[in-house]
N, C-alpha and C positions, 0 to 999 in steps of 0.2 A: 111640711114633713116629706121625707123621701124614704124609699125602701132600698135597702142594700142587703144582699145575702152575706152574712158574716161567714168567714171561711170555716168550713167543717173540719179542715185540717189543723185548726188550732190545737196544740198539744193537749191531750187528755180526752179527746172525743172517743168514747168506747165503742168502736164499731164491732169489735170482737164480742162484746157483751150482748149485742143485739142477736147474734147467731145462737147464743146459749139460752136466751130467753130470760136473763136475769136483769135486764135493763129496760128502761122506759125512755121514750122520746120526749125531749124538752126543747123549748125555744128560748133563746137567750137574747131578748130584745134590750137595746140600750136606748134609754129615754132621757132627754134633756129638755131644757126650756126652749120650746119652739122647734125642736128637732128630734128625730128618732132614727136609729139604725135598727131595722127589723130583721130578725133572723128568720128567713123564709124556709130554711132547710131543716133546722133543728139538729140536735145531737143526742145520741143514746148515752144515758148515764145509769150506772148500777146502784148508786146510793146518794143519800143526802150530802155526805161529805164530798163526793165527787162533783155534785152539782155546785156546791159552794166554791170549790177549787176551780172549776171550769169557769164560773161566773167571774172570778178574779182574773183568770187568763184572758177572757173576752174583753173585760174592761181595760186591762193593760195593753192588749193588742190595739184597741181603739185609741187609747191615749198616746201611745208611742207612734202611731201612724197618722194621727190627726193633727190639725193645725189650730185647734182651739187652745187659747192660753188658760182658760178656767174651766175645769171639769167638776167643780164643787157641787153643781146642781144636776149631775147626771147619775143615773141608776141603771143597774142591770135588773131587768124585770123578767124573771124566769117563769114560763108558763108550761103547763102540761098540754097534752093534745086536745083536751076539752076546754082549754082557755083559762083554767084555774091557776091563780098565782101560787107558785111554790116557794119563791124567794124574791125578795126585793133587797138588792145590795147596792148601797151607795158607793160611787167610785172612791169617795174619801175613806171608805173602810177597807179598801183593797190593800192586801199585804204584799209588799215587794220583797221577794226573797232573792238572795244572792247578791 
């Protein structure tokens, strides 16, 4: 297993929401068989819908930038600052829009 800070600049990271106090910090870890990409920085999200949409963007960013041919056993494991799981999203459930 290795640690990589996923880019906080992935579209949808709500930095402005942090300033208004309406968002919470979440970490979007990508977990696969024998490997993991750990989000050491986290991202501020204002709602459950935003968390799900950002999880999809994180998975897509990893899939399009990665060299693995099979992502079927990978998940985005979203955790709050206390380490509690908020969402577990399979890469195979990610919706490609556009």
